[in-house]
N, C-alpha and C positions, 0 to 999 in steps of 0.2 A: 236571803228570803226570809221575810217574817210573816207569819200567819195572823190572822185577824179572826177573833170570835165573832158570832153572829150580832151580838148586841153592839160591838164595836162598829160593824158595818152599819148597822141601823143607825147608829148616832152620827156617823160621818155623812151618810145619806140626808139624814134630816137636819143636818147643821148644828147638831148639839155638841159642838166642840168642847164646851166647859164641862162635859161629863167624862172627858177622857183626860186621864193623868198627864202632867208633865212629861214623866219618864216614857209613857206609852206613847205619847204624841212625838216625843224626839225619836224614838224608835221607828215611828211610821214615817216620819219625815226623811230618815236615811235611805229610804226607797226601797223598791221590790215588795211593796206589800201584796200578800196572796191570801186566797181563801181555799179551804178545801171545798170541793163540789157540794157536800152535805151542807154547807152553809147556804147555798143557793136553795136546796129544798127546804130548810128551816125557815128561810126568808118567805118563801112562798107560802108555807104553812101558816106563818104568823099574819101574812097578808088575808088569806083565806078565812082565818078565825077573827079577824077584825082588829088584830094588835099591831099591824103594820099599815102605813098609808099607801104603799106603792107595791106592785108586784115585784117579784125576785128579778125578773129580766130587765125592768127599768132601773132597779137599784144598780144591778151589776153594770148595765151600759154606761150610766151615769158616772159611777166611781171607776170605771175602766178609763173612761174618757178624761175625767178630771184628775185623778190622781195615780193613773197607771195601775190600778188594782187588777191583779190577774187570777186565774183559775188555775191551781196546780194541777198537772196532768199526770201525777204519779199514779201507777196503775192500781186499780182498786184492790186487786188481790194483795198487792203490797200493803195497802192500808189496813185491809182485813187482818192480815198477818199481825200487824202491830197492834191493832184494836184487841185481839185475843188476850194481851196482857194487861190490858186496862180494865181491870176487875173491881175498881173502886166506885163506879157509877153504874147504874141501870138506864140512864138517859142515852138513848142511841145517838142523838146528836153530839152530845158533849164527848162521848167515848169516841166517835169517829173523827171529830175535829182535833182532839188531843192526839189520837193516833196518827194522823196525817202529819202533824207537826213533828211527832216523835219519830216518824220512819224517815224524815228528813233531819232529825236532830236539830230542829230549828225553834226559834223562839215563837211564843204564842202570846199575843196581846189579849187580855182578858180580865175582866174585874172579877169574874166568878171566883169566889172564895175557895169553893171546894176544888176546882181545877188548880188553882194556885198551890193548895196544899199537896197535890198529888203529882203535878207536872213540874219537874225542876226547871224547865226553861220558860215557865210562865212569867210574863212581865206585867205589872201594873204600877 
């Protein structure tokens, strides 16, 4: 399983594939892309404030159908336990996205430099 950060999901939905690095794209194409449920909330927030063109439900439905994107069902308590050690950020979205990937010791596709500096399995 490989996790996708929110901006990657947005670019995939919007067809902005040129924004995704070759290494990241190769990893995505290996299969089993997943997101933390917090990505759904962040996508919806971005839609509500006018920074995304579609509601989270439409993004998820489309990418689930078109590329097999899934939402990880790891228990929330386990994710929170992992998030307690992610003290490098005050952004709750980033903290939970990284914690979710970390709880599964899984890679996370992200362009975010701060995440890449602090999460050893970040890929870009």
